[in-house]
VOGU-3710 file (C-alpha; in Angstrom, 3 decimals, decimal comma):
1> mtrdgvldsr> -7,877/-8,930/-23,076  -8,492/-11,958/-20,848  -9,901/-11,490/-17,372  -6,667/-12,394/-15,659  -4,904/-9,508/-17,533  -2,120/-11,720/-18,946  -3,050/-12,751/-22,486  -3,165/-10,082/-25,070  -1,912/-7,632/-22,472  0,567/-4,760/-22,738
11> yswvrlgitl> 3,348/-6,915/-21,492  2,460/-9,471/-24,276  3,048/-6,805/-26,830  6,361/-5,687/-25,196  7,540/-9,275/-25,081  6,587/-9,697/-28,821  8,768/-6,754/-29,687  11,701/-8,271/-27,761  11,004/-11,636/-29,503  11,044/-9,945/-32,875
21> aiatvgnvgm> 14,421/-8,442/-32,239  15,835/-11,652/-31,057  14,524/-13,573/-34,109  15,956/-10,897/-36,563  19,405/-11,562/-35,102  19,221/-15,254/-34,245  18,062/-16,299/-37,720  21,100/-14,892/-39,540  22,703/-18,286/-39,714  20,019/-19,465/-41,985
31> wsiivimpav> 20,599/-16,757/-44,544  24,391/-16,056/-44,383  25,250/-19,416/-46,079  22,944/-18,483/-49,062  24,801/-15,195/-49,611  28,275/-16,753/-49,451  27,389/-19,858/-51,527  28,914/-18,585/-54,813  32,074/-17,471/-53,018  32,397/-20,896/-51,319
41> qaefgvarad> 31,836/-22,652/-54,602  34,583/-20,605/-56,175  37,050/-21,050/-53,382  36,686/-24,850/-53,110  36,136/-25,399/-56,792  33,117/-27,659/-56,523  29,826/-28,257/-58,420  26,567/-26,353/-57,617  25,062/-29,337/-55,916  28,149/-29,779/-53,726
51> aslpytltmi> 28,232/-26,021/-52,919  24,613/-26,476/-51,670  25,646/-29,053/-49,112  26,530/-26,506/-46,315  23,052/-25,000/-46,740  21,493/-28,423/-46,568  23,420/-29,237/-43,376  22,405/-25,846/-41,964  18,803/-26,630/-42,633  19,060/-30,158/-41,161
61> gfalgnllig> 20,474/-28,666/-37,984  17,852/-26,009/-38,021  15,080/-28,693/-38,347  16,403/-30,880/-35,558  16,877/-27,835/-33,372  13,222/-26,761/-33,754  12,165/-30,184/-32,388  14,840/-30,607/-29,652  14,833/-26,940/-28,450  11,082/-26,866/-28,673
71> ravdrygvty> 10,809/-29,670/-26,202  13,359/-28,024/-23,941  11,421/-24,746/-23,941  8,187/-26,514/-22,863  10,025/-27,753/-19,801  12,496/-25,015/-18,904  11,410/-21,753/-20,625  12,832/-19,950/-23,548  15,493/-17,828/-21,886  18,042/-20,608/-21,201
81> aligaaaais> 17,550/-22,064/-24,672  18,261/-18,726/-26,389  21,471/-18,123/-24,319  22,807/-21,618/-25,217  21,706/-21,094/-28,860  23,574/-17,770/-29,033  26,755/-19,461/-27,767  26,383/-22,265/-30,312  25,788/-19,968/-33,236  28,787/-17,731/-32,324
91> agfglaalsg> 31,111/-20,746/-31,920  29,826/-22,068/-35,311  30,640/-18,843/-37,136  34,030/-18,681/-35,558  34,890/-22,315/-36,518  33,414/-21,852/-40,081  35,602/-18,874/-40,579  38,575/-21,095/-39,952  37,358/-24,140/-41,994  39,764/-25,573/-44,625
101> slwtlslvqf> 37,376/-27,703/-46,613  33,813/-27,875/-47,809  33,083/-30,831/-45,542  34,348/-29,041/-42,446  32,274/-25,980/-43,366  29,245/-28,131/-43,833  29,650/-29,882/-40,452  30,013/-26,510/-38,663  27,021/-25,113/-40,577  24,963/-27,957/-38,893
111> liglgsaasf> 25,887/-26,431/-35,559  24,964/-22,978/-36,706  21,631/-24,280/-38,001  20,936/-26,086/-34,664  21,469/-22,970/-32,682  19,546/-20,718/-35,089  16,422/-22,912/-34,617  15,971/-21,507/-31,143  14,921/-18,231/-32,762  12,308/-19,613/-34,925
121> gpliadvshw> 9,781/-22,448/-33,957  10,540/-22,405/-30,172  10,396/-18,577/-30,040  7,078/-18,540/-32,075  5,583/-21,223/-29,675  6,679/-19,213/-26,703  5,074/-16,002/-27,833  1,826/-17,819/-28,826  1,198/-18,541/-25,168  0,765/-14,763/-24,413
131> fyrrrgiava> -1,971/-14,209/-26,905  -5,458/-15,569/-27,627  -7,659/-13,161/-29,633  -4,597/-11,667/-31,428  -2,626/-14,849/-31,606  -2,655/-14,865/-35,374  -0,983/-11,482/-35,890  1,374/-12,046/-32,767  2,707/-15,364/-34,309  3,000/-13,597/-37,710
141> iaasgnylsg> 5,124/-10,822/-36,332  7,305/-13,292/-34,366  7,779/-15,315/-37,547  8,522/-12,243/-39,552  11,820/-11,906/-37,605  13,088/-14,829/-39,739  12,372/-12,964/-42,954  13,575/-9,638/-41,578  16,804/-11,312/-40,795  16,885/-12,589/-44,401
151> aiwpmlmagv> 16,200/-9,053/-45,735  18,616/-7,160/-43,595  21,623/-9,316/-43,213  22,398/-10,161/-46,819  22,465/-6,443/-47,574  24,838/-5,693/-44,699  26,904/-8,701/-45,532  27,248/-7,907/-49,355  29,744/-4,999/-48,890  31,961/-6,887/-46,437
161> ladhgwrtvy> 31,817/-9,956/-48,620  32,914/-8,037/-51,661  35,765/-6,246/-49,916  37,088/-8,762/-47,378  35,680/-12,203/-48,166  33,325/-14,538/-46,577  35,460/-15,566/-43,729  35,604/-11,961/-42,441  31,832/-11,864/-42,728  31,514/-14,954/-40,409
171> gllavlvvvi> 33,973/-13,577/-37,958  31,954/-10,454/-37,460  28,772/-12,438/-37,136  30,299/-14,585/-34,387  30,749/-11,467/-32,222  27,432/-9,781/-33,053  25,234/-12,762/-32,248  26,460/-13,009/-28,604  26,458/-9,348/-27,937  22,936/-8,818/-29,150
181> mmplallirr> 21,056/-12,052/-28,336  22,153/-12,849/-24,807  20,984/-9,532/-23,086  17,605/-9,719/-24,972  17,032/-13,251/-23,890  17,310/-12,223/-20,260  14,430/-9,809/-20,769  11,863/-12,551/-21,455  12,333/-14,836/-18,420  8,754/-14,534/-17,214
191> rvpadaaara> 6,447/-17,537/-17,958  2,749/-17,589/-18,472  0,753/-18,268/-15,312  -0,629/-21,817/-14,867  -4,258/-20,685/-14,836  -3,950/-18,810/-18,062  -2,323/-21,918/-19,773  -5,000/-24,125/-18,417  -7,764/-21,973/-19,967  -5,987/-22,003/-23,301
201> dtmasqnari> -5,813/-25,788/-23,073  -9,520/-25,838/-22,500  -10,089/-24,097/-25,846  -7,677/-26,348/-27,627  -9,516/-29,501/-26,348  -12,826/-28,102/-27,569  -11,426/-27,508/-30,975  -9,838/-30,931/-31,177  -13,214/-32,593/-30,511  -14,727/-30,991/-33,667
211> aafsprnlqm> -11,742/-31,904/-35,814  -11,802/-35,075/-37,977  -8,247/-36,030/-37,146  -6,493/-37,112/-34,020  -3,681/-34,720/-32,933  -1,127/-37,278/-33,944  -2,632/-37,752/-37,402  -3,052/-34,076/-37,856  0,491/-33,547/-36,921  1,812/-36,028/-39,466
221> llglagigcc> -0,344/-34,526/-42,225  0,921/-31,048/-41,414  4,513/-32,381/-41,417  3,904/-33,835/-44,924  2,301/-30,704/-46,100  5,206/-28,708/-44,654  7,675/-30,699/-46,691  5,762/-30,123/-49,855  5,417/-26,426/-49,552  8,895/-25,802/-48,413
231> vamsmpqvhi> 10,532/-27,899/-51,254  8,740/-25,406/-53,575  9,650/-22,465/-51,460  13,375/-23,301/-51,349  13,994/-22,977/-55,070  13,832/-19,199/-55,324  15,002/-18,461/-51,730  18,058/-20,790/-51,800  19,185/-20,365/-55,385  18,167/-16,732/-56,311
241> vsfcvdlgyg> 21,749/-15,484/-55,715  23,279/-18,373/-57,812  20,545/-17,842/-60,488  21,489/-14,231/-60,860  25,193/-15,131/-61,099  24,422/-17,498/-63,987  22,421/-14,911/-65,801  25,365/-12,488/-65,464  23,782/-10,074/-62,937  26,205/-10,858/-60,131
251> pavgaemlsl> 25,823/-11,860/-56,538  24,965/-8,334/-55,305  21,908/-8,259/-57,519  20,905/-11,662/-56,207  21,210/-10,495/-52,632  19,020/-7,520/-53,430  16,359/-9,863/-54,952  16,658/-12,095/-51,907  16,109/-9,126/-49,527  13,231/-7,815/-51,663
261> mlmggvvsrl> 11,600/-11,273/-51,683  11,927/-11,579/-47,941  10,526/-7,968/-47,328  7,631/-8,999/-49,214  7,432/-12,065/-46,990  7,313/-9,921/-43,970  4,352/-7,997/-45,428  2,628/-11,246/-46,394  3,119/-12,735/-42,886  1,594/-9,619/-41,280
271> isglvadrmg> -1,417/-9,704/-43,587  -1,770/-13,508/-43,213  -1,762/-13,019/-39,461  -4,687/-10,620/-39,592  -6,526/-13,080/-41,936  -5,802/-15,947/-39,647  -7,365/-14,127/-36,552  -10,669/-14,156/-38,681  -10,433/-17,355/-40,747  -8,235/-19,568/-38,781
281> gvrtlligsa> -4,955/-21,208/-39,691  -6,078/-23,925/-42,170  -7,776/-21,548/-44,721  -4,995/-18,963/-44,375  -2,333/-21,729/-45,140  -4,334/-22,929/-48,189  -4,593/-19,357/-49,464  -0,870/-18,818/-49,145  0,090/-22,117/-50,691  -2,117/-21,496/-53,752
291> lqcvalflyl> -0,611/-18,020/-54,292  2,892/-19,433/-53,907  2,184/-21,926/-56,700  1,041/-19,042/-58,940  4,185/-17,092/-58,141  6,412/-20,077/-59,044  4,879/-20,317/-62,435  5,859/-16,661/-63,109  9,572/-17,562/-62,821  9,296/-19,772/-65,893
301> pfdglvslyi> 8,909/-17,179/-68,675  10,828/-14,328/-67,133  14,615/-13,890/-66,721  15,168/-10,169/-67,417  16,565/-8,089/-64,615  13,457/-5,819/-63,948  11,064/-8,731/-64,412  13,039/-10,850/-61,920  12,861/-8,086/-59,353  9,192/-7,966/-59,770
311> vslvfglaqg> 8,540/-11,653/-59,706  10,818/-11,961/-56,633  8,594/-9,507/-54,847  5,404/-11,224/-55,971  6,839/-14,545/-54,707  7,553/-12,977/-51,254  4,110/-11,437/-50,964  2,617/-14,775/-51,951  4,263/-17,175/-49,594  5,160/-15,326/-46,472
321> givpsyaliv> 2,203/-16,468/-44,420  2,488/-20,193/-45,047  4,966/-21,318/-42,338  3,420/-19,383/-39,373  -0,002/-20,830/-40,295  1,347/-24,304/-39,321  2,032/-23,013/-35,775  -1,421/-21,444/-35,594  -3,075/-24,743/-36,532  -1,075/-26,508/-33,828
331> reympareag> -2,076/-24,055/-31,190  -5,747/-23,998/-32,373  -6,088/-27,837/-31,959  -3,380/-28,978/-29,520  -2,606/-28,497/-25,815  -0,465/-25,442/-24,808  1,780/-27,596/-22,621  2,799/-29,424/-25,894  3,108/-26,445/-28,029  6,946/-26,266/-28,174
341> arvgfvimat> 7,277/-29,920/-29,146  4,337/-30,007/-31,630  5,186/-26,778/-33,254  8,840/-27,880/-33,306  7,926/-31,099/-35,160  5,925/-29,327/-37,901  8,472/-26,488/-38,301  11,112/-29,294/-38,414  9,201/-30,821/-41,401  9,055/-27,564/-43,236
351> ilgmalggwm> 12,795/-26,924/-42,639  13,535/-30,444/-43,960  11,554/-29,490/-47,062  13,744/-26,489/-47,386  16,930/-28,559/-46,994  15,735/-31,200/-49,425  14,545/-28,610/-51,947  17,867/-26,564/-51,656  19,800/-29,674/-52,537  17,414/-31,085/-55,150
361> tgwiydltgs> 17,457/-27,858/-57,051  21,247/-27,876/-57,203  21,125/-31,542/-58,293  18,580/-30,795/-61,026  20,541/-27,887/-62,130  23,734/-30,068/-62,565  21,747/-32,520/-64,596  20,006/-30,094/-66,912  22,318/-27,020/-66,944  19,409/-24,619/-66,064
371> yqmaflngia> 16,764/-23,958/-63,399  13,731/-24,466/-65,512  13,162/-28,049/-64,438  13,887/-27,111/-60,851  11,007/-24,593/-60,929  8,707/-27,304/-62,318  9,791/-29,647/-59,544  8,943/-27,074/-57,043  5,503/-26,572/-58,549  4,729/-30,295/-58,328
381> wnflnigiml> 5,589/-30,349/-54,618  3,492/-27,301/-54,069  0,461/-29,207/-55,542  1,059/-31,914/-52,823  0,685/-29,298/-50,115  -2,474/-27,802/-51,607  -3,987/-31,328/-51,826  -3,271/-32,115/-48,157  -4,608/-28,748/-46,908  -7,900/-29,182/-48,994
391> millksrspr> -8,386/-32,551/-47,412  -7,982/-31,082/-43,906  -10,308/-28,245/-44,698  -12,992/-30,423/-46,115  -12,873/-32,974/-43,258  -12,660/-30,378/-40,363  -14,582/-27,398/-39,242  -12,865/-24,249/-38,304  -12,088/-23,837/-34,586  -14,197/-21,369/-32,554
401> rsapglta> -12,225/-18,134/-31,649  -13,740/-17,798/-28,158  -15,413/-19,699/-25,303  -17,426/-18,789/-22,254  -15,228/-17,768/-19,443  -12,064/-17,188/-21,529  -12,602/-13,692/-22,754  -14,140/-10,722/-21,170
//
């Protein structure tokens, strides 16, 4: 614990628990569209690439929201951002349930994605201020809310979707988001004291001086790396339900595989957080990216039911720690007062990668009639990410984990 009793304190861990609960609910908008994608395609009678458009707009809104809301959190704090986001998500679900065309649904999904962003990058950046020695595991736990959301909500939605349709699912979500998120947001109004933030800035400045890249150049490299890894990541995550429908297993099986994949991702994020506290964000990210590439290769030869369950779990266990590592690298090398904006930018890049990959996979499927080439496309983008992270690792030294006067 720090000498001022603020960082890594009991309150820090309580706040982290509340953050995790908010993230689990607030990220539902990112996953709900994946579950209803086959139903939307059937109702509107469109091609797979067109049916992927609402997801792409969701992720574009999610990406932009991470940047814009991240900047707002730096200035005004996280509580007001979360309350506004909950209202936007709820309104989006309500309007989507009434939409009469794919284009209307896609535009409303942009609003849902924009609001959902408050529960990812900005929330991760906020909780990172409350930890130093255990920042890696804290960020990993906060980021796990995104995957817990994807693991829990598809299973809960599957029954309602089968019995009452996707519009009823969205109507229920419109109510639940407001009822749960707003009261929780009021519990985390406290902000980090200025002296604790100043000491964290001192450490970030020391780390930046030993890096081979300026903060701006490092941020741009991380953004490009984020696009590469998440184009690859999107293929199984976005299209696993549709993939299972094509193979004759049905959407419920696909939802189960998605949940299994994301539960594996939660485990991966927690393990990666512990690793990052010892090895730093750059090495942790590189390990995760390499493992993700191996997992993608496993999808190529296997399409049996049992093997797909196993491969989906392996994929989740491989890649879960990648995205939180970007936030850790930003916090290790850049000032605390800029955390929301800079983490938001890098997370925005990863989400744009997910959006691009989700659409690109549908486009490749429409051209080739299968997902084989889409998996190969994802592997190629994954190699781009590995190359960038190797370059950063070779040209920079790992940041020091402590400094005189910061820790007791």
